[in-house]
N, C-alpha and C positions, 0 to 999 in steps of 0.2 A: 503494499498500500504505499509505503514511503517511496519508492522508486516510482508509482503511478503519479504521486504527488509531484515528484520532481519533473517529471515528463509534461504534466498538466502545465506547471508554473514556467519551464522552458517553451512550450507552445505559446503561452500568452505572450511571454516576452518577444517572440519573433513576430507574432501579430502585431503587437503595439510598434515594434522597430519598423515592420512593411507600412503600418499606417502613418507613422511620423515621415519616413521616407517619401511617399506619395503626396502627403500634404505639403512637405517642402516641395516637392517638384511643382506641384499646381501651383503654391505660391510663387515661385520663380517663373513660372510660365505667366503667370497675371502680370506680375511686376515686368515681365519682359514685353508683355502684350501693351501695357500702359505706356510703357519707353518708347515703343517702336510707334505708337499712335500718335504720341507726342512728336518723336523724331521726324515722322512723315510731314509734319506741319512745316519743318524748316528746310525742306527739299528746295535746291538750288537757290536758297537764299544767299548762301556765302557766293561772293564774286557777282551779285547782281547789281548793275550799276543802273537800272531803269528806277525812275522816281515812281512814288505812289500814285500820282496823277497818271503818269504814263501807264502803268501797270492797269488801273481802272478802265483807262480808255482802252487798251487792247482786249480786256475784257468785255467790255461794251460791243466792240466790233466783232468779236470772234465768238461770243455767246450770247444767245437771246437768255432772256430772263425765264427763270423757272416759274412753276405754279405759285409759288410765295412770293415772287417779284424779285427772288435772289439771284445773283449772277455768279457762278462759280466756274473755277476751271478744273477739268478732271485730268489728274496726272497719276501715273503709275507710280507704285510704291517701290522705287529703287533708288532709297537712299544710301548713299556711300558712308563711310567712315568718317571720311573728311567732313560730310555734311552734319553728321551728328556732334564732331568735335567742336565745329562752328557755332552750332546751335548752343552747344553746352557752354562755350564762351560768352556767347551774347546773353544768354540768360543769367550766368553769372554774373555779369556786368551789370544787367538791370538791377539783381538782386542788391549786388553792392551798393548801388545808387540809393536804392529804397531804404536800405539799412541805415543809412547817413542822415535820416530824418526820422522823427518821430511822429508817426503818422496820427496818435490819437490828439496830440496838441498842436499839428502842423498849422503854421499861418498862412495866408494866402500868398504871400511872397515867395516863401519856400516850397508850397504847392506848385505855383507856377514855375519855379526853377526847377523841380523834380521832372515835371512834365516835359518843359524843355530838354533835358537831360535824355530822358527816355526816347524821347521824338528823334534823337540823333542815333538810336540802333535800329537795326533792321527787322525789328519784329514785325512792323507793318506788311512785310511781305508773306505772313502767314495767312493774310486775306486771299491769297491767289489759289490756295488749295480747297479741293472737295474733299473734305473728311470723310464722306459717306462711304466711297469707294474704299479708300484706305482702311476705314474702321472693318468693313465688311470683308475685306479680303483676309485681314490680319485675325479677324474674328473666325472665319473658316479654318483657317490655318492653326490657331490655336485650339480650336474645337476638334480639329483631326488630330492634333498631338495630345489632348487631354484624352480622346477617346482610345488611341493608342495605349496610353498609360493606364486607363482603365482597365483596359483588356489584359494588358500586362500584369496588372495589379490583381486582377480575378484568376488569372493563371496561376500566379505566385501563391496565392491564399489557397488556391485547389491543391497545389503541390505540397503545401504546409500541412494542408488537412490530411491528403493520402498518407505523407511521411508519420504524421501523428498517430493515425490509425494504425498504419505499421508496426510502430513502435508498441502501441497498447495491446495489438495481439501477440507480438512478440514476448511481451512482458507478460501476457496470460498465458502463453503458452509455457513460458519458463516456471510460472508460478504453479500451473497444474501438474509440471514436470516434478518439480520439488516436492509437491504435496503427494505425488503417487511414490516417490522415493522414500518420504518420511513414513508414508503408511507402511511401506513393504520394511522398513527398518522397525518400525513398532511391533509387525507381524513376527519378525524374526526374533526380536526381543521376548516377545510373547511366547513362543515356542522355546525358547532357551530358558526362560522363567520355568515354564512347565517341567522342562527337564530336570531343573534344579530342584523344584519342588518334590518331583518323584525320587528323586535321588535322597533328599533330606528325609522323606518319609519311610525309604527303605532303610536308611541308616537307624531312623528312630524304632521302626518294628524289630530291627535286628537287636538293638540294644535292649529292647523291653522282654523279648521273648528267649533270647539267649540264657539269662540267669534260670527261667523257669525250666529251659530244657535240660540245662546242666544239673538242677536239682533233682528233676525227674529221673535222669539219668543215673544220678548217685543213687538215689533211694531204689532203683530197679537193681542196681548191682550189688547193694547192700543185702538184699532178701534173696539174691538167687541162691548163696551157698546154703541157707538153711531148706531152701526148698529140695535142691539136689540130694542132700543128705536124708532127708525124710522120703525120697523115691528110690534109694539103694537097696538091692536084695537082702543084705544083712539087715538092716532095719525092718525089710518087710517080713523076714522070717522070725525075727525076734517078737515081732506084734502078733504073728500067728501062734506061736508057741505060747505066748501069754493068753491068748483068747482060748486055746484047747484046756489049758491048766483051768481055767476058769471055770470050763463047762464041766469037767471032771468033778471038781468039787461041788 
């Protein structure tokens, strides 16, 4: 039973480790998904020399308004590592500028200065991206990866369950085998004890009846000479003569 408890505890630890592993993998995928969604917004932002007005003009010329009246440019999600690095630098620059001010008690003058500093950044170029397509593509991508992870997790759980069942069956087999061995040993000990008991009884009977036998034998031999002398011819003749004498008289 102790070994079975150890197997159960080991199985629980393995399942917990597996659950933690897949939770971490899913968290990493969600994090990467968010980062890629955000990074797609900065595609082609680095190296762009067109102004916001030129960009808006291009958008109006090349793409008619959508159902909601918005104008967006559909782009393919093919950001490079350089694009991501540039976006990270731009965002870090903006955050550094914002951190220089106390937003809770900022004055109108400081607020105007902050807006002017932010306006020097290229973040306005984010307006040129249609995030719907990018988001859908990334969602499909990570849904597929999550599905693979889910199937992998289920397969690993099935393998662990099969291994656990095999260990339990092996443990049960060894347990039954040990029980049979113990029963055989107990039977052998019982037969041995019966033999010892019989031997002890024989010794006791021998010790009990031997003195009686000796006494009987001694008594038998002590009375035998008298019986033999009474049965001798001489004794018989003397007895007969005495009988005749008594008759004559």
